[in-house]
VEXNU-705245 format. One line per field, with one value per residue (C-alpha): residue in three letters; x, y, z; residue number from 1. Coordinates in steps of 0.001 Angstrom, whole numbers. Example, Ala and Ser with C-alpha at 12.3 -4.5 7.8 and 13.67 -1.06 7.14 Angstrom:
// residues 2
aa	[ALA:SER]
u	[12300:13670]
v	[-4500:-1060]
w	[7800:7140]
i	[1:2]
// end
This chain:
// residues 705
aa	[MET:LEU:ARG:GLU:GLN:VAL:GLU:PHE:GLU:HIS:ALA:GLU:ALA:ALA:LEU:SER:ASP:ALA:ASP:LEU:ALA:ARG:TRP:ARG:ALA:GLU:LEU:LEU:ASP:PRO:ASP:SER:TRP:GLY:GLU:ILE:LEU:ASN:THR:TYR:GLY:ARG:THR:MET:ARG:VAL:ALA:VAL:ALA:LEU:THR:ASP:LEU:ARG:GLY:ASN:LEU:LEU:GLY:PRO:CYS:HIS:ASN:PRO:GLN:PRO:VAL:TRP:SER:LEU:ALA:GLY:SER:GLY:GLU:GLY:SER:ARG:GLU:CYS:ALA:PHE:CYS:LEU:PRO:PRO:GLY:ILE:PRO:HIS:ASN:CYS:ALA:ALA:GLY:ALA:PHE:GLU:ALA:GLY:GLU:THR:ALA:TYR:SER:HIS:ASP:ARG:ALA:GLY:LEU:THR:HIS:ALA:SER:ILE:PRO:LEU:LEU:LEU:GLY:ASN:GLN:ARG:LEU:GLY:VAL:LEU:MET:ALA:GLY:GLN:CYS:PHE:ALA:GLN:TYR:PRO:GLN:PRO:LEU:ALA:LEU:GLN:ARG:VAL:ALA:ARG:ASP:LEU:GLY:LEU:PRO:GLU:HIS:LYS:LEU:TRP:GLU:ALA:ALA:VAL:HIS:GLN:ILE:PRO:VAL:SER:GLN:ALA:THR:LEU:ARG:ARG:TYR:VAL:ASP:LEU:LEU:ALA:ALA:LEU:GLY:SER:ALA:PHE:LEU:ARG:GLN:ARG:TYR:ALA:ALA:ILE:LEU:ASN:ARG:GLU:LEU:LEU:GLN:THR:SER:GLU:ARG:TYR:ARG:LEU:VAL:ILE:GLU:GLY:SER:LYS:ASP:ARG:ALA:LEU:LEU:THR:VAL:ASN:GLY:LYS:GLY:CYS:LEU:THR:SER:TRP:ASN:PRO:GLY:ALA:GLU:ARG:LEU:LEU:GLY:TYR:THR:GLU:GLN:GLU:THR:GLU:GLY:GLU:ASP:PHE:SER:LYS:PHE:PHE:ILE:ALA:GLU:ASP:VAL:ALA:ASN:GLY:LEU:PRO:GLN:ARG:GLU:ILE:ALA:ARG:ALA:ALA:GLU:GLY:GLY:SER:ILE:ASP:GLU:GLU:TYR:TRP:GLN:VAL:ARG:LYS:ASP:GLY:THR:ARG:PHE:PHE:SER:GLU:THR:VAL:VAL:ALA:ARG:LEU:GLY:GLU:GLY:VAL:ALA:VAL:GLU:TYR:GLY:PHE:LEU:LEU:ARG:ASP:VAL:THR:GLU:ALA:ARG:LYS:ALA:ALA:ASP:ALA:ALA:LEU:GLU:ALA:GLN:LYS:LEU:GLU:SER:ILE:GLY:VAL:LEU:ALA:GLY:GLY:ILE:ALA:HIS:ASP:PHE:ASN:ASN:LEU:LEU:THR:GLY:ILE:LEU:GLY:ASN:LEU:SER:LEU:ALA:LEU:VAL:GLY:MET:ASP:PRO:ASP:ASP:ALA:LEU:ARG:PRO:MET:LEU:ASP:ILE:ALA:GLU:ARG:SER:SER:VAL:LYS:ALA:ALA:ALA:LEU:VAL:SER:GLN:LEU:LEU:ALA:TYR:ALA:GLY:LYS:SER:ALA:ARG:ARG:VAL:THR:GLU:PHE:ASP:LEU:SER:GLN:LEU:VAL:SER:GLU:ILE:LEU:PRO:LEU:ILE:GLU:LEU:SER:ILE:PRO:ARG:THR:VAL:ARG:LEU:GLU:THR:ASN:LEU:PRO:PRO:GLY:LEU:PRO:TRP:MET:GLU:ALA:ASP:ALA:SER:GLU:ILE:GLN:GLN:ILE:VAL:MET:ASN:LEU:THR:ILE:ASN:GLY:ALA:GLU:ALA:VAL:GLY:GLU:ALA:ALA:GLY:ILE:VAL:ARG:VAL:SER:THR:GLY:ALA:ALA:SER:SER:THR:VAL:ALA:GLY:GLU:LYS:GLN:PRO:ASP:VAL:TYR:LEU:GLU:VAL:ARG:ASP:SER:GLY:CYS:GLY:MET:ASP:GLU:ALA:THR:ARG:LYS:LYS:ILE:PHE:ASP:PRO:PHE:PHE:THR:THR:LYS:PHE:THR:GLY:ARG:GLY:LEU:GLY:LEU:ALA:ALA:VAL:SER:GLY:ILE:VAL:ARG:ARG:LEU:LYS:GLY:GLN:LEU:LYS:LEU:GLU:SER:ALA:PRO:GLY:GLU:GLY:SER:THR:PHE:ARG:ILE:SER:PHE:PRO:GLY:VAL:PRO:ALA:ARG:LEU:PRO:ALA:PRO:LYS:VAL:PRO:VAL:LYS:ALA:THR:VAL:ALA:GLY:SER:GLY:PHE:MET:LEU:VAL:ALA:ASP:ASP:ASP:PRO:MET:VAL:ARG:ASN:LEU:VAL:CYS:SER:ILE:VAL:GLU:PRO:LEU:GLY:PHE:SER:VAL:LEU:THR:ALA:GLU:ASP:GLY:ARG:GLY:ALA:VAL:GLU:LEU:PHE:ARG:ARG:ASN:SER:ASP:ARG:ILE:ARG:VAL:VAL:LEU:MET:ASP:LEU:THR:MET:PRO:VAL:MET:GLY:GLY:LEU:GLU:ALA:SER:VAL:LEU:MET:HIS:GLU:ILE:ARG:PRO:GLU:THR:PRO:ILE:ILE:ILE:SER:THR:GLY:TYR:GLY:GLN:ALA:ASP:LEU:HIS:GLY:PRO:TYR:SER:SER:VAL:VAL:GLU:GLY:VAL:LEU:GLU:LYS:PRO:TYR:THR:VAL:ALA:ARG:LEU:ARG:GLU:LYS:ILE:ALA:GLU:VAL:LEU:ALA:PRO:ARG:ARG:ASN:ALA:GLU:LEU:LYS:ALA:THR:GLY:GLY:ALA:GLY:ALA]
u	[-54654:-54940:-56808:-54098:-51414:-53205:-53678:-49998:-48805:-51175:-49677:-46199:-47226:-48826:-45697:-45082:-41832:-42845:-43463:-40145:-38262:-39963:-39390:-36121:-33949:-36150:-36364:-32561:-31709:-28214:-28847:-32020:-30333:-27241:-28665:-29740:-26631:-24293:-26041:-25987:-22320:-21205:-23376:-22283:-18758:-18817:-18731:-22083:-23134:-25957:-25276:-27200:-27929:-24438:-22663:-21821:-21808:-24699:-23272:-20427:-19285:-20260:-17793:-15124:-12662:-8910:-7603:-10318:-9635:-5943:-6492:-8993:-12360:-11823:-8421:-7965:-10516:-12836:-15737:-17220:-17546:-16316:-13620:-10157:-8033:-8512:-9776:-11814:-13626:-17007:-19663:-21331:-24012:-25013:-25169:-27540:-29671:-29962:-30690:-33029:-31411:-28372:-25025:-21662:-18253:-14581:-11991:-8290:-7283:-9317:-12135:-15670:-18807:-22465:-24869:-28549:-31019:-33554:-36927:-40194:-42954:-41525:-39221:-35477:-34212:-30689:-28318:-27157:-23559:-21994:-18666:-15090:-14196:-11857:-13459:-10127:-6708:-5358:-3101:253:772:-2657:-2181:1291:-170:-2916:-458:1662:-1413:-2499:973:768:3528:3083:3769:1115:-1556:-587:-671:-4118:-5348:-4235:-5992:-9324:-11277:-12173:-15898:-16931:-19186:-21970:-21755:-21668:-24790:-26607:-25489:-26651:-30035:-30558:-29460:-31847:-34732:-33736:-33301:-36622:-38439:-36815:-37541:-41181:-41307:-39848:-42410:-45242:-43972:-44066:-47605:-48921:-46660:-46389:-43036:-43081:-41531:-37864:-38611:-41266:-38809:-36358:-39101:-40142:-36540:-35743:-39159:-38110:-34969:-35593:-32371:-32277:-34414:-35397:-36906:-37276:-37439:-38057:-35629:-36771:-36093:-39740:-40416:-42317:-42053:-41169:-40612:-41238:-37489:-37492:-40316:-38346:-35088:-36347:-39516:-41982:-44925:-45282:-48318:-46258:-43551:-45438:-44458:-42149:-38661:-36186:-33676:-35581:-33524:-30191:-28537:-28854:-25197:-25464:-28730:-27106:-24207:-26567:-25659:-29132:-29443:-25756:-26346:-29130:-26956:-24082:-26379:-27918:-24463:-22820:-25740:-25002:-22863:-21867:-21643:-21571:-22960:-25068:-28850:-31736:-34731:-38184:-37359:-34275:-31671:-28763:-27337:-24462:-25786:-24142:-26092:-26261:-27928:-28939:-30651:-33802:-35262:-34755:-36365:-39326:-39938:-36476:-36347:-33551:-33419:-31744:-30720:-29822:-28196:-27445:-23704:-23324:-22070:-19696:-18361:-17877:-16027:-13790:-13085:-12408:-9961:-8245:-8052:-6666:-4005:-3118:-2864:-808:1547:1839:2548:5254:6825:6631:8080:11004:11756:11422:13806:16552:15931:15972:19259:20700:19228:20681:24134:23575:21896:24138:27356:26056:25216:28553:30365:28387:29241:32814:32386:32972:29712:31333:32638:31678:30558:28147:25108:25393:25558:22569:20534:21561:20575:17137:16570:17384:14883:12179:12982:12564:9172:8013:8993:7069:3983:4281:4375:1310:-670:333:-939:2427:2306:239:-3008:-2239:-4918:-3434:-4553:-3278:-3803:-5709:-4221:-704:-1398:-2844:81:2481:780:119:3695:3394:-60:1186:3625:684:-1563:-1156:815:-2210:-4105:-3261:-3405:-4599:-4787:-6426:-5134:-5605:-3749:-5326:-8132:-9485:-7556:-9045:-8525:-7909:-5296:-3319:-2572:-6318:-6901:-3966:-5635:-8872:-7008:-5124:-8220:-10350:-7592:-6559:-10240:-10721:-7692:-9004:-12401:-10645:-9156:-6577:-7774:-6360:-8240:-8061:-8345:-8671:-8036:-9299:-9650:-11602:-13471:-17194:-19591:-22326:-24944:-24705:-27219:-28277:-24747:-22486:-19209:-16278:-15742:-13110:-13738:-11845:-13118:-11902:-13352:-12548:-13422:-13999:-16887:-19228:-21789:-25454:-27952:-27663:-23888:-24113:-26388:-23897:-20551:-19869:-21036:-18265:-16995:-18947:-16709:-16937:-13371:-11900:-12651:-10842:-11326:-14085:-12942:-11403:-14553:-16119:-13044:-13417:-17059:-16156:-13443:-15764:-18514:-16078:-14890:-18530:-17982:-20329:-19737:-21530:-21259:-22323:-21991:-23725:-22749:-20280:-19996:-17367:-17701:-17206:-16626:-16887:-16127:-16677:-14953:-15545:-12934:-10961:-9280:-5974:-3023:269:3131:4604:7893:10835:13088:16581:18613:22351:23605:26898:27416:30742:32163:33638:32359:31030:28110:26724:25487:23603:22595:22696:23917:27704:27332:25000:27323:30310:28302:27254:30874:31924:29206:29591:33320:34068:31683:34001:32346:34098:31820:31031:29222:27090:25342:22373:20456:22074:25578:24480:23153:26446:28486:26188:26452:30253:30416:27190:28934:30791:28034:26274:23751:22538:21403:19518:18053:14439:14738:17827:18525:18824:17216:15312:15953:12950:13623:17281:16283:14194:17154:19507:17019:16963:20774:21068:17776:19355:21086:19018:18118:17246:15433:16248:13726:13355:9693:8235:7005:7767:4824:6144:3452:3390:6794:8637:7078:9049:12269:12890:13493:13680:12832:14966:13447:15717:17140:18582:21129:24153:22249:19192:21273:23211:19997:18436:21521:21543:17797:18034:21221:20098:18110:21073:23520:21350:21084:24870:25436:22872:24504:27920:26539:26934:24514:21962:22083]
v	[-4600:-842:-1471:-3890:-1309:1427:-894:-1912:1709:2535:-348:1059:4506:2995:1047:1819:1972:-1204:-3034:-1755:-2964:-6366:-6845:-4981:-8113:-10015:-7116:-6723:-10413:-10654:-14157:-13042:-9985:-11985:-13446:-10154:-8258:-10978:-11097:-7317:-7066:-9677:-8215:-4591:-5478:-3099:-3835:-3764:-4367:-3877:-1795:-476:3235:3889:2185:-1093:-4009:-6482:-9574:-9738:-7237:-8738:-8552:-6645:-4797:-5645:-2843:-3522:-7261:-6580:-4149:-6446:-5053:-5789:-4117:-727:1655:3037:5413:4311:661:1302:3951:2458:4786:4310:7130:8842:11813:11302:8668:8438:6057:8439:11289:9313:8433:12050:13425:10618:10394:8886:10323:10028:10042:10044:8851:9753:6708:7929:5374:6502:4957:5721:5151:4547:4797:1967:3511:1790:4330:7096:4736:4447:877:599:1580:-57:835:409:1348:748:1992:4608:7419:8019:6427:5767:8419:7027:9479:8867:5104:5380:7179:4597:1716:3192:3699:96:-1395:-2780:-3038:11:-1887:-4508:-1892:-41:-3269:-4101:-558:-449:-3771:-2173:-820:2872:3683:7197:9275:9125:5328:4918:7065:4807:1740:3337:4299:680:-567:1880:538:-3060:-2417:-632:-3357:-6118:-4364:-3935:-7589:-8610:-6450:-7994:-11465:-10529:-9176:-12235:-14826:-16596:-16955:-16040:-18411:-17630:-16822:-14311:-12668:-12128:-10899:-8188:-7154:-6837:-5638:-2003:-2649:-1297:-2442:-6001:-8988:-11446:-14756:-18001:-21553:-24942:-27831:-28771:-25285:-24202:-20542:-19868:-16063:-13038:-9427:-6255:-5887:-9262:-8090:-4950:-6829:-9972:-8676:-11296:-10658:-12826:-14558:-15525:-17195:-18954:-22629:-22197:-23689:-20941:-22258:-20194:-17190:-18885:-18850:-22026:-23022:-22901:-24846:-27536:-27708:-28139:-24826:-24008:-27254:-27098:-23695:-25143:-28097:-25824:-23575:-26633:-27827:-24546:-22350:-19546:-18800:-15743:-16079:-14039:-15299:-14345:-14460:-13869:-11538:-12200:-10275:-12440:-9833:-10936:-9268:-10141:-10906:-10685:-13322:-14374:-17751:-18659:-21650:-20484:-22655:-26320:-29698:-30085:-26313:-25418:-22946:-21125:-17371:-15734:-12070:-10735:-7477:-6378:-5584:-5667:-2099:-2468:-5707:-4042:-1159:-3528:-5688:-2616:-1324:-4729:-4853:-1311:-2340:-5341:-3192:-626:-3385:-4685:-1153:-618:-3963:-3289:189:-1102:-3862:-1455:1046:-1533:-3319:-85:876:-2442:-1890:1622:180:-2518:-342:2672:692:-1142:2123:3587:614:1037:4756:4192:795:268:-546:-3651:-4956:-8632:-7947:-5147:-7400:-9136:-5815:-4540:-7592:-7038:-3357:-4160:-6815:-4276:-1817:-4550:-5393:-1725:-1682:-4706:-2959:128:-1985:-3648:-234:901:-2184:-1872:1715:3335:5663:8835:9003:10707:11174:10960:10120:6853:4003:1195:-1542:-398:-131:-3662:-5107:-3571:-5097:-8586:-9917:-9253:-10905:-13946:-14610:-14668:-17285:-21076:-22431:-24581:-21391:-20006:-16224:-15026:-11408:-9328:-5771:-3882:-575:2694:2814:6055:6953:7115:9423:7858:6934:4253:2356:1938:492:-1849:-2895:-3691:-5770:-7673:-8340:-9590:-11699:-13374:-13969:-15580:-17818:-18879:-19677:-21999:-23871:-26625:-27933:-26481:-23490:-20087:-16472:-14075:-10350:-8078:-4368:-2572:501:1072:3991:5286:8025:10890:13754:12609:12628:9732:9539:7179:4550:1935:-1386:-4000:-7581:-10505:-13896:-17171:-20799:-21481:-22826:-19877:-18471:-19040:-16186:-15864:-15466:-12992:-10752:-10579:-10796:-7046:-6729:-5829:-8834:-11346:-14162:-17724:-18256:-18544:-16057:-12731:-12242:-10401:-6810:-7241:-7048:-4465:-2289:-2855:-1769:1343:2433:1916:4007:6809:6865:6899:3589:636:-2869:-5928:-9550:-12627:-15997:-19333:-22497:-24513:-21839:-19507:-15761:-12598:-9177:-6255:-2703:340:3662:7088:7693:10793:11540:9735:12063:11937:11864:15324:15615:15400:18398:16968:18028:18257:15321:16925:19804:21524:23616:23394:23434:20967:18559:17319:13704:12346:8671:6012:3388:3633:1805:4534:7300:5711:5273:8940:9991:7881:9449:13160:13566:13297:16233:18460:18254:17667:15485:15883:12874:12322:9215:10968:14236:15787:15248:16667:19850:20366:19909:22319:24904:24914:24859:26468:29103:26395:23757:24030:21189:18720:15098:13944:10504:10696:8189:8190:7563:10438:12971:12394:14104:16440:17774:18318:20057:22622:23478:23798:26020:28376:28619:29211:29094:29438:26038:23431:20268:16938:14289:10667:8016:4258:4437:5577:9123:11374:13345:16912:18880:21891:23481:20879:21877:25145:23645:20636:21322:17783:14176:11274:7840:4918:3014:5400:5236:7445:9324:9883:11296:13609:14773:15610:17587:19458:20105:21837:23726:24914:27981:29139:28503:30503:33357:33412:33467:36241:38312:37984:38567:34942:32794:30767:26990]
w	[42751:43375:46653:47817:46981:48955:51946:51859:51754:54640:56638:56018:57219:60333:61312:64990:66934:68737:65470:64135:67222:66918:63203:62600:62891:60460:58002:58037:58298:56666:55312:53534:52051:51127:47909:46393:47505:46296:42912:42639:43640:41111:38350:38884:40064:43023:46749:48557:52168:54639:57798:60751:61164:62588:59703:61475:59032:59278:57616:55098:52513:49120:46208:48213:45981:45898:48130:50725:50722:51237:54096:55850:56858:60565:61008:62582:63982:61320:61720:58377:57315:53769:54379:54014:56234:59994:62181:59471:61088:59384:58952:55556:56835:59612:57091:54877:57922:59039:55554:54564:51117:49424:50553:48748:50402:49334:51830:52097:50047:47075:47481:46673:48107:48637:51520:50785:53697:53887:54677:55451:55581:57790:59676:59068:59405:58065:55293:52059:51199:47766:46259:47465:43961:42526:40543:38822:38591:42138:43672:44924:47793:49300:49136:50697:53723:54100:53767:56585:58799:58277:58459:54910:52275:50034:46822:47599:48271:45061:43040:44371:43661:40029:39379:40290:37328:38026:38086:37071:39306:36696:36425:40217:40504:38020:39976:43226:41743:40725:44158:45831:43729:44431:48160:48474:46551:48597:51896:50920:49938:53313:55085:53031:53970:57657:57374:55529:57197:53899:52223:48584:46067:45396:41780:42860:45253:42451:40182:42656:43111:39400:38219:38124:36072:32562:30905:32265:31483:34214:33264:35195:33872:35413:35295:31785:30440:30142:30934:34175:34544:32436:33521:31456:30943:29164:26921:26001:25400:23645:21972:23263:25594:28695:27152:24071:26150:28942:28929:25897:25748:26637:24052:21449:22625:21792:18377:16308:16737:20533:20548:18397:20869:23843:25526:27016:28996:29899:31523:33685:34685:35690:37757:39414:40429:41417:42477:40007:36958:34905:31120:27907:24597:21595:21891:19474:19660:18258:15059:14448:15375:17533:20609:22897:26373:29773:31679:35324:35898:39473:41069:42891:45609:46407:45809:43465:43475:42163:39319:37498:37093:34082:34418:30949:29855:26294:26136:22335:22024:24962:23458:20062:21672:23639:20585:18461:21074:21172:17384:17321:19837:17679:14559:16456:17635:14074:12893:15521:14649:10910:11376:13418:10921:8003:9610:10152:6864:4876:6530:5322:1854:1802:2340:-292:-2929:-2315:-2619:-5699:-7425:-6277:-7847:-11079:-11384:-12487:-14133:-17829:-19667:-21124:-17813:-17346:-13748:-14688:-15556:-12188:-10339:-12349:-11252:-7623:-7856:-9343:-6662:-3960:-5444:-5454:-1823:-914:-2679:-654:2586:1487:788:4206:5873:3926:4916:8568:8550:9285:6302:6670:4663:1375:-1269:-4746:-8275:-9691:-12152:-10373:-12570:-11810:-8064:-7930:-9882:-7333:-4258:-5701:-5220:-1484:-1375:-3260:-422:2051:401:158:-2801:-3708:-4640:-8088:-8346:-11763:-12896:-15601:-15216:-18496:-18995:-20069:-17480:-16031:-12911:-9415:-6450:-3020:-457:-2274:952:1638:-1839:-1257:2012:131:-2453:248:2405:-495:-2029:1221:2135:-1282:-764:2658:1105:-1359:1605:1379:-1978:-5178:-6510:-8150:-7021:-9957:-9505:-12297:-12973:-15663:-16805:-16277:-16105:-13849:-13958:-11462:-11594:-15060:-16450:-17316:-15434:-15907:-13228:-12545:-10851:-8891:-9000:-6873:-7787:-6002:-6645:-2938:-883:-1436:1015:1779:2030:5836:5641:2742:4826:7712:5938:6224:9854:12317:14272:12171:11042:9788:11004:14483:17290:17047:13289:11493:10910:7421:5287:7613:6972:3214:3372:5388:2922:-61:1565:2351:-1274:-2535:-4284:-4819:-3475:-4874:-3771:-5711:-4011:-3577:-1699:-3759:-6479:-5044:-4438:-6472:-4899:-7344:-6215:-8445:-7743:-9301:-11972:-12904:-16236:-16682:-16364:-18167:-15715:-15258:-17164:-14821:-15015:-15068:-12068:-12368:-10320:-9362:-7017:-7337:-4602:-1151:2375:4862:4799:8119:8089:11124:11177:13904:11402:10760:7437:6164:7399:5632:2428:2348:2885:-98:-2269:-1425:-784:-4560:-5023:-3007:401:3677:5812:9506:11017:14119:15410:17045:16934:19983:18621:15278:16913:18792:15590:13759:16540:16263:12430:11233:9081:7120:6722:3351:3719:6374:5816:8918:9707:10923:13782:16010:19698:22216:19834:16593:13281:13272:16766:15903:12639:14516:16785:13772:11967:14952:14797:11017:9085:5620:5789:3874:5798:4179:6245:5422:6520:6406:7543:4243:3657:6657:8034:8009:9818:12103:12737:10645:7311:7203:8575:6348:2651:1339:2193:962:1398:2182:443:-2112:-4916:-5556:-8230:-6018:-3150:-5441:-7129:-3766:-2663:-5964:-5650:-2235:-3108:-6575:-5338:-3238:-6083:-8499:-6002:-5588:-9371:-9815:-7083:-8786:-12282:-13410:-15374:-13455:-13571]
i	[1:2:3:4:5:6:7:8:9:10:11:12:13:14:15:16:17:18:19:20:21:22:23:24:25:26:27:28:29:30:31:32:33:34:35:36:37:38:39:40:41:42:43:44:45:46:47:48:49:50:51:52:53:54:55:56:57:58:59:60:61:62:63:64:65:66:67:68:69:70:71:72:73:74:75:76:77:78:79:80:81:82:83:84:85:86:87:88:89:90:91:92:93:94:95:96:97:98:99:100:101:102:103:104:105:106:107:108:109:110:111:112:113:114:115:116:117:118:119:120:121:122:123:124:125:126:127:128:129:130:131:132:133:134:135:136:137:138:139:140:141:142:143:144:145:146:147:148:149:150:151:152:153:154:155:156:157:158:159:160:161:162:163:164:165:166:167:168:169:170:171:172:173:174:175:176:177:178:179:180:181:182:183:184:185:186:187:188:189:190:191:192:193:194:195:196:197:198:199:200:201:202:203:204:205:206:207:208:209:210:211:212:213:214:215:216:217:218:219:220:221:222:223:224:225:226:227:228:229:230:231:232:233:234:235:236:237:238:239:240:241:242:243:244:245:246:247:248:249:250:251:252:253:254:255:256:257:258:259:260:261:262:263:264:265:266:267:268:269:270:271:272:273:274:275:276:277:278:279:280:281:282:283:284:285:286:287:288:289:290:291:292:293:294:295:296:297:298:299:300:301:302:303:304:305:306:307:308:309:310:311:312:313:314:315:316:317:318:319:320:321:322:323:324:325:326:327:328:329:330:331:332:333:334:335:336:337:338:339:340:341:342:343:344:345:346:347:348:349:350:351:352:353:354:355:356:357:358:359:360:361:362:363:364:365:366:367:368:369:370:371:372:373:374:375:376:377:378:379:380:381:382:383:384:385:386:387:388:389:390:391:392:393:394:395:396:397:398:399:400:401:402:403:404:405:406:407:408:409:410:411:412:413:414:415:416:417:418:419:420:421:422:423:424:425:426:427:428:429:430:431:432:433:434:435:436:437:438:439:440:441:442:443:444:445:446:447:448:449:450:451:452:453:454:455:456:457:458:459:460:461:462:463:464:465:466:467:468:469:470:471:472:473:474:475:476:477:478:479:480:481:482:483:484:485:486:487:488:489:490:491:492:493:494:495:496:497:498:499:500:501:502:503:504:505:506:507:508:509:510:511:512:513:514:515:516:517:518:519:520:521:522:523:524:525:526:527:528:529:530:531:532:533:534:535:536:537:538:539:540:541:542:543:544:545:546:547:548:549:550:551:552:553:554:555:556:557:558:559:560:561:562:563:564:565:566:567:568:569:570:571:572:573:574:575:576:577:578:579:580:581:582:583:584:585:586:587:588:589:590:591:592:593:594:595:596:597:598:599:600:601:602:603:604:605:606:607:608:609:610:611:612:613:614:615:616:617:618:619:620:621:622:623:624:625:626:627:628:629:630:631:632:633:634:635:636:637:638:639:640:641:642:643:644:645:646:647:648:649:650:651:652:653:654:655:656:657:658:659:660:661:662:663:664:665:666:667:668:669:670:671:672:673:674:675:676:677:678:679:680:681:682:683:684:685:686:687:688:689:690:691:692:693:694:695:696:697:698:699:700:701:702:703:704:705]
// end
């Protein structure tokens, strides 16, 4: 083999000008190059073409990109085959020819491409060009100029450009390095065919071309699916040596579900009919691990000698990243939707709850209507709690680590969960009081409870069954010392899981349900790890499943005694109320005017700032909605603080706890969550005014409140 290699390299070096002139057309035959370039272009999703030394195209451009297809490769006068603008004053192909190495070029439209000289020995034959891609997001002005030069509608060229996926310089260089290796190997193979005058089998041609690819597997099979060739890339990717696979059925690389569905033979049949296909599916290595494969299947040869080539690439990580981004977009959309609904719904609840509490303030305790109003008030408070839980689950509330009673937290989220499971599933609970507390973000624990409970209900299916949610106290040993723990247990009477499913149930994107699911239990596992908890699963087919999670406990704390705040604020002056909902503005007026305030109202932040600018010396307190049109509450608060910093500002929000960070933390003195009662609003006003009232009394020699 070494002797043959030396003789072949010597033949290359001895190639004369006469031989080159005689064989150039055959070496650069566009039809022969078409198969490899077309396969490369579709696999890498970049344009690729073969040109002569001056950059003139030899054959078609394979996989042309949208802007190039729109402009038309034959229109206008172009110095470079891949440059979009006409009359470009340089020639990338000629530059590569002169330098004897790959050259990169960027045209006025923003397109990037590379020219790779094809060398045989010391002779230059032609150029491979690849690219027609944007290295960054397209630039409108450059495309406008090109559209005018080519006589194209600007909007059509822009639309085509933004549908192209940008390719970074680093990625393009990797693509070009691979193309250079493929081109060199194919050119050498063509030259060997000329010297020997024997055509190699199509499968062998492809093998020589792909041999140098380290991250792609190339294997060929006959019409029955038996393996006929195997490159080193296949050995690296799939774990088998060529000797282990020779003559074996290639379906051994497919997952059991796909084999049962007849996918391997169906792939061969489709390639036989259409010539080539692109697919993505799960495949299995020798050690049993799965990977997601991007696969190109091509028919090689004709007649009795036909074979089928499989070009495989592991895209598991890329698929996970894409799926994670899609799931994040879905969750973000859910969060935006939940936030918008919560804002409007909490405004409605503010009007309902505020007016109910206002009606109850002056009502006789023995009034016959009072019990009905009490029920309506309690129902409104429960509705507000459900909205708060929805916001927490959708991830709209900021992460806040607190200490809490697990039993109490679970009991608060279960009513919302019960609405999300079938009525045929009975939800049972065992939530004893007096447990050690735990330290975490309550919304994340609520997410765990919801994921496990809904998964349990889905495992039960349409038949009647039970999901039991329990909490309890336990203990663990850390550094030789006992520490209190608390646990959450979710048990269902569903179908259960076999050992193979139990091993994969916490893997990202693994699901026994329809496509697009599979992140719920992975998220549960991630939260438990972050909290240094322990997660155990017991399950068997037909016996249901039990998830038990233990968390480190902390000593239970008695709730801090609430210092009573005087709910009335006597005095005069103005209160500025800014809210985009007129019902809320009218309610606040009804609540605070009896306290002695005159009320100024605004429907957005900009109007509130103007009112404050004109009346800042008379305004004692500001109540500002967080989210309003034109200008939001926090932005308006900063501007008011610059005008008169001593005026207290209260932010009212229907989105749950406001995230007061950065400049807002020193501007806003209080947060009032919607919906609120008469008493809660008056307490908050008294709370922010108390320090100023005490200072005034002290200055005049009076007694502090």
